[in-house]
C-alpha positions as CSV (number, residue, x, y, z in Angstrom):
1,M,-4.7,25.8,70.5
2,L,-4.9,29.0,68.6
3,Y,-1.2,29.5,68.2
4,V,-0.8,25.9,67.1
5,F,-3.5,26.5,64.5
6,N,-1.8,29.7,63.4
7,V,1.5,27.8,62.8
8,V,-0.2,24.8,61.0
9,L,-2.6,26.8,58.9
10,P,0.0,28.4,56.5
11,V,1.4,24.9,55.8
12,F,-2.0,23.4,54.9
13,A,-3.0,26.6,53.0
14,L,0.0,26.4,50.7
15,I,-0.6,22.7,50.0
16,L,-4.2,23.6,49.2
17,I,-3.2,26.4,46.9
18,G,-1.0,24.1,44.9
19,Y,-3.8,21.5,44.7
20,V,-6.5,24.1,43.6
21,C,-4.2,25.7,41.0
22,G,-3.4,22.3,39.6
23,R,-7.0,21.2,39.6
24,A,-8.1,24.5,37.9
25,G,-5.3,24.1,35.2
26,K,-3.6,27.3,36.3
27,L,-0.4,25.3,36.9
28,G,0.2,22.4,34.6
29,A,2.0,19.0,35.1
30,S,5.4,20.6,34.2
31,A,4.9,23.1,37.1
32,S,5.4,20.5,39.7
33,I,8.6,19.2,38.0
34,E,10.1,22.6,37.6
35,L,9.2,23.7,41.1
36,N,10.8,20.5,42.5
37,R,14.0,21.2,40.5
38,F,14.1,24.8,41.8
39,V,13.7,23.7,45.4
40,V,16.1,20.7,45.2
41,W,19.0,22.5,43.5
42,L,18.6,26.2,44.6
43,A,16.1,27.1,47.3
44,L,16.4,24.3,49.8
45,P,20.2,24.1,49.7
46,A,20.3,27.9,50.3
47,Q,17.9,27.5,53.3
48,L,20.0,24.6,54.8
49,F,23.2,26.5,54.3
50,S,21.9,29.7,55.8
51,F,20.5,27.8,58.8
52,A,23.7,25.9,59.5
53,A,25.9,28.9,59.0
54,N,24.0,31.1,61.5
55,S,23.8,28.6,64.4
56,G,26.2,28.9,67.3
57,W,28.1,25.8,68.5
58,Q,27.9,26.6,72.2
59,T,24.1,26.7,72.3
60,L,23.8,23.4,70.3
61,W,25.8,21.2,72.7
62,Q,23.2,19.5,74.8
63,P,24.2,15.9,75.0
64,K,21.1,14.4,76.8
65,F,18.7,16.2,74.5
66,I,20.7,15.2,71.4
67,V,20.7,11.5,72.5
68,A,17.0,11.5,73.4
69,F,15.8,13.2,70.2
70,F,18.1,11.2,67.9
71,L,17.1,7.9,69.5
72,S,13.4,8.7,69.1
73,C,14.0,9.5,65.5
74,L,16.1,6.5,64.8
75,L,13.8,4.0,66.5
76,V,10.8,5.2,64.6
77,F,12.8,5.2,61.4
78,L,14.0,1.7,61.9
79,L,10.5,0.5,62.9
80,V,8.8,1.8,59.8
81,L,11.8,0.9,57.6
82,A,11.6,-2.8,58.8
83,A,7.8,-3.0,58.4
84,S,7.9,-1.4,54.9
85,Y,10.8,-3.6,53.8
86,W,9.1,-6.8,55.1
87,R,6.0,-5.9,53.0
88,G,7.7,-4.8,49.8
89,R,11.3,-5.9,49.8
90,D,12.3,-2.5,48.5
91,L,15.0,-0.9,50.6
92,A,14.7,2.5,48.8
93,A,11.0,2.7,49.3
94,A,11.2,1.5,52.9
95,S,13.9,4.2,53.5
96,F,11.6,6.9,52.2
97,N,8.8,5.7,54.5
98,G,11.1,5.5,57.5
99,L,12.3,9.1,56.8
100,S,8.7,10.3,56.4
101,A,7.9,8.8,59.9
102,S,10.8,10.4,61.6
103,Y,11.5,13.7,59.8
104,S,9.9,16.5,61.8
105,N,9.1,19.9,60.3
106,T,11.5,21.5,62.8
107,G,12.6,24.4,60.7
108,Y,9.4,25.9,59.5
109,M,7.1,24.8,62.4
110,G,9.3,23.7,65.2
111,I,11.1,27.0,65.8
112,P,8.1,29.3,65.9
113,L,6.0,26.8,67.8
114,C,8.7,26.3,70.5
115,A,9.2,30.0,70.8
116,L,5.5,30.6,71.3
117,A,4.9,27.7,73.7
118,L,8.2,27.9,75.7
119,G,9.6,31.4,75.1
120,Q,13.0,32.3,73.8
121,D,14.6,29.4,75.7
122,G,12.6,27.0,73.4
123,L,14.7,28.1,70.4
124,A,17.8,26.1,71.4
125,P,16.1,22.6,71.3
126,A,14.3,23.5,68.1
127,I,17.6,24.5,66.4
128,I,19.4,21.3,67.7
129,S,16.5,19.1,66.5
130,T,16.9,20.6,63.0
131,F,20.5,19.4,62.8
132,I,19.4,15.9,64.0
133,V,16.8,15.6,61.2
134,F,19.7,16.4,58.8
135,V,21.4,13.3,60.2
136,M,18.3,11.2,59.5
137,F,18.2,12.6,56.0
138,A,21.8,11.5,55.4
139,L,21.1,8.0,56.8
140,A,18.1,7.6,54.5
141,T,20.2,8.8,51.6
142,V,22.9,6.2,52.3
143,L,20.4,3.4,52.4
144,I,18.7,4.6,49.2
145,E,22.1,4.7,47.4
146,I,23.0,1.2,48.6
147,D,19.7,-0.1,47.2
148,I,20.2,1.6,43.9
149,L,23.7,0.2,43.6
150,S,23.0,-3.3,45.1
151,H,24.1,-5.0,41.8
152,K,27.7,-3.7,42.2
153,K,30.6,-5.0,44.2
154,H,31.2,-3.8,47.8
155,H,34.0,-1.4,47.0
156,E,32.1,0.0,44.0
157,I,29.1,0.6,46.2
158,L,31.2,2.4,48.8
159,F,32.8,4.6,46.2
160,S,29.5,5.4,44.5
161,V,27.7,6.1,47.8
162,V,30.4,8.6,48.8
163,K,30.4,10.2,45.4
164,S,26.6,10.5,45.4
165,L,26.5,12.0,48.9
166,C,29.1,14.6,47.9
167,A,27.1,15.5,44.9
168,N,23.7,15.8,46.7
169,P,23.0,19.5,47.3
170,L,20.6,18.7,50.2
171,L,23.5,17.2,52.1
172,V,26.4,19.3,50.9
173,A,24.6,22.6,51.8
174,P,24.3,22.1,55.6
175,V,27.8,20.7,55.8
176,A,29.1,23.7,54.0
177,G,27.1,26.0,56.3
178,L,28.6,24.4,59.4
179,L,32.1,24.7,57.9
180,W,31.5,28.4,57.2
181,A,30.2,29.0,60.7
182,F,33.4,27.3,62.0
183,T,35.6,29.9,60.2
184,G,33.9,32.8,61.9
185,L,34.0,34.9,58.7
186,T,31.4,37.4,57.7
187,M,29.8,36.7,54.4
188,Y,29.8,39.4,51.7
189,D,26.4,41.2,52.0
190,P,25.2,40.8,48.4
191,I,26.0,37.1,48.4
192,A,24.2,36.7,51.8
193,Q,21.2,38.5,50.3
194,V,21.1,36.2,47.3
195,I,21.2,33.2,49.6
196,S,18.5,34.7,51.8
197,F,16.2,35.4,48.7
198,L,16.5,31.7,47.7
199,A,16.1,30.4,51.2
200,V,12.8,32.1,51.8
201,A,11.4,30.5,48.6
202,A,12.1,26.9,49.7
203,T,9.2,26.2,52.0
204,P,6.3,27.8,50.0
205,C,7.5,26.3,46.7
206,A,7.9,22.8,48.2
207,L,4.5,22.9,49.8
208,V,2.8,24.2,46.6
209,S,4.6,21.4,44.7
210,I,3.2,18.8,47.2
211,G,-0.3,20.2,46.5
212,L,0.3,19.7,42.8
213,F,1.6,16.2,43.4
214,L,-1.6,15.2,45.3
215,L,-3.5,15.4,42.0
216,Q,-1.6,12.4,40.7
217,K,-3.0,8.9,41.2
218,S,-1.2,6.8,43.7
219,K,-0.7,3.0,43.4
220,A,0.1,2.8,47.1
221,E,-2.5,1.6,49.6
222,P,-4.2,4.5,51.5
223,G,-3.5,2.6,54.8
224,Q,0.3,3.0,54.2
225,A,0.2,6.8,54.5
226,W,-2.1,6.6,57.6
227,G,0.2,4.0,59.3
228,I,3.3,6.2,58.7
229,S,1.3,9.3,60.0
230,V,0.4,7.5,63.2
231,A,4.0,6.6,63.7
232,K,5.0,10.2,63.3
233,L,2.3,11.9,65.4
234,V,1.8,9.3,68.1
235,I,4.6,6.8,68.4
236,Q,7.6,9.1,68.0
237,P,6.4,11.6,70.7
238,I,5.7,8.7,73.1
239,I,9.2,7.2,72.6
240,A,10.8,10.7,72.9
241,W,9.0,11.3,76.2
242,V,10.0,7.9,77.6
243,I,13.7,8.4,76.8
244,A,13.8,12.1,77.8
245,G,11.7,11.8,81.0
246,P,11.8,8.5,82.9
247,I,15.2,7.4,81.4
248,L,17.3,10.5,81.1
249,G,15.4,12.9,83.4
250,L,15.6,16.0,81.3
251,P,14.3,19.3,82.9
252,P,10.7,20.3,82.1
253,L,11.7,22.8,79.4
254,W,13.7,20.3,77.4
255,L,11.2,17.5,78.1
256,N,8.3,19.6,76.8
257,A,10.4,20.8,73.8
258,I,11.3,17.2,72.8
259,V,7.7,16.1,72.8
260,I,6.6,19.1,70.8
261,L,9.3,18.6,68.2
262,S,8.7,14.9,68.0
263,A,4.9,15.5,67.5
264,L,5.5,17.9,64.6
265,P,4.2,16.9,61.2
266,T,6.5,15.5,58.5
267,G,8.5,18.2,56.7
268,T,9.0,18.5,53.0
269,G,12.5,17.0,53.1
270,P,11.5,13.4,52.3
271,F,9.4,14.5,49.4
272,M,12.2,16.6,48.0
273,L,14.6,13.6,48.4
274,A,12.1,11.4,46.5
275,Q,12.0,14.0,43.7
276,Y,15.8,14.1,43.6
277,Y,15.9,10.4,43.0
278,K,12.8,10.5,40.7
279,A,11.0,8.1,43.0
280,D,7.2,7.9,43.7
281,G,6.4,10.6,46.2
282,S,2.7,9.9,46.4
283,V,2.8,8.3,49.8
284,I,5.1,11.0,51.2
285,S,2.9,13.8,49.9
286,R,-0.1,12.2,51.6
287,V,1.8,11.8,54.9
288,V,2.8,15.5,54.8
289,L,-0.9,16.4,54.4
290,I,-2.3,14.0,56.9
291,T,0.3,14.8,59.6
292,T,0.0,18.6,59.0
293,V,-3.8,18.5,59.6
294,G,-3.5,15.9,62.4
295,S,-0.8,17.8,64.3
296,L,-3.4,20.5,65.0
297,L,-5.1,18.1,67.3
298,T,-2.2,16.2,68.7
299,L,0.0,19.2,69.4
300,S,-3.0,21.1,71.0
301,L,-3.7,18.1,73.3
302,F,-0.1,17.9,74.4
303,L,0.2,21.6,75.1
304,W,-3.1,21.6,77.0
305,W,-1.9,18.6,79.0
306,S,1.6,20.0,79.7
307,S,0.1,23.3,80.9
308,G,-1.6,21.5,83.7
309,I,1.4,19.7,85.1
């Protein structure tokens, strides 16, 4: 449990720092807005590009694991999407909720946690899962664009969606990183250093921004964030285990990895996407906080259980 706590604590602490600084007036209302812009347009794209550009293709091709993790994400996404849309008839809001329930914090928490719990062999599934959450991110973005452009004709919607996706830095960056990795070229050191500087700022700035955002009053029902959090921490890991174990029969290492990665708290991606579209991020910010704290218990229980089998 100690190493789970050690990984979760910095996430919670950065959110708390943002909240306390906002509450004390050390960071004003404009700080959250400017931090969001910095993360969305500079820091997070640099992080996504760097991650994609430095991943090897051979290690990432694990078909059964890819299918199992993607299906667990997709099923939870669709479940929460359908429930949210049925209640509010708002496809964009439902898409944000679905993404919040299926977007694991694989980069910041998944990689170190898998390395600690499973050794160096645990890095491969963590890296693969990070690319899969990119796919979920893109799917949610498409649905949000369709909702925003619903008043237009079909061909206009298609053109506008493609145009918006190509202009979204959170989607362009990992694709550009993959293309760069495919070339096999070595990046000019000063440029690589600039990207590295920006990349390391993405997570702390995003988490501090969430802490600032928690100060704002939310019109959403408190139960909504709790429902999404239960889907993320409980339902998704169960679905992932059923698909990976009884159905596909993955080896123990990959089975344990997929449950750990599915049980991770919600990452900052959905919140940053909401900020990009100037949508209400209050539910997402609370989901990030609830799942971050709750994952300390759920992940510890799973690791204790898996160590005895």
